[in-house]
N, C-alpha and C positions, 0 to 999 in steps of 0.2 A: 687872760688873767686880769681881772680887775677886781677893785674892792666893792663890796656891798654898799649900795647907796646910804650915806650918813655915817657909815662906820669910822671914817677919819675923826668926825666931829665927836662921836660917842667916845672913841679912845682918847681924844685931847681932853675931854670932860673928865673922864675917870682919872687920868693924869693929874690934872689940875686939882682933883679932889684928894691926891695924895695915895692913889690906888696902885699897887704895885702890879703890872699886867705881865702874865705869862701865857704864851702860846704853846699848847700841848699838841702833840701828833704822834700816832702810832705808826707812821710811815718811816720807814728807815731808809728810803732811797736816795735822801738828802741828808748831809750834815748841818748842823746848827750854823755854821758859817755859810753854806749854801741857802738855807732858809733866810738869813738876816739879809743877804744879798738880795733875794725876792722881795722881802719887805721894802728894802730901799728902792727898788725899781717901782714899787707901788706908792711911793711917796711917804712911807713911814720911817723916815730917816733915823729915828730914835730907839728903833728896834735893834738890839744887839743880840749876840750869842747868849748872853745872861737872861735874856726874856723869853728864850725857846727851850721847850723841853721835849726832845724827840726820843723815840724808842732806839735810835741809833746811839745816842749820846746815853741812855739808860744802860743800855748793854756794856759799852766800853767802860763807864764809870762803875758799874758792878765788877766786871772783871778786875779792874785796877783795885778796887777795895778789898777783893778777895786776894790780893797779891798774887795775881796770875802771872806767870814768868815764862810761859811756853808760847808757841805759835798757835794763833786760833785760825781754825778753818773756816772760812766765810763762804755761805751761800747766800749772797746777796749784792746789794748795789754799792755805789760810790758812797753813799752816806754812811755807812758803816764802817768802810774802809777809812775816810776821813776821820771819823771820831776814834777810831783805833789808833791811828796815826797820833793823833793829839794827845792821848794819854800814855803813849810810847810802846804799845803793844803790837807785836810782830803778827803777821798773818799771810795765810795763803789763800788762793781762791778769789772770788770776787764775782763781778758781773758775768764773767764767762760760764761760771759755775751755777749761775742762778736759774 
């Protein structure tokens, strides 16, 4: 796991220019918290959960916005479980059912 050559400098330039940076992924195996930790390990200490939009977060945010108040059955990895916990949605299943 390494950064593409020149990416840190490019991202720093964009930030200096006042650009808001968001990292988007359709990989639901990690939560935004897990992705932020990975970015920190890569030397991008300024990346927070607010800079990351993952499908696991989108699913949890959608359920919360819909007023979902039942248990979700998850066929997926820890990322979606973490995001569901963050928004207070109970679940069954997880990695063993994936």
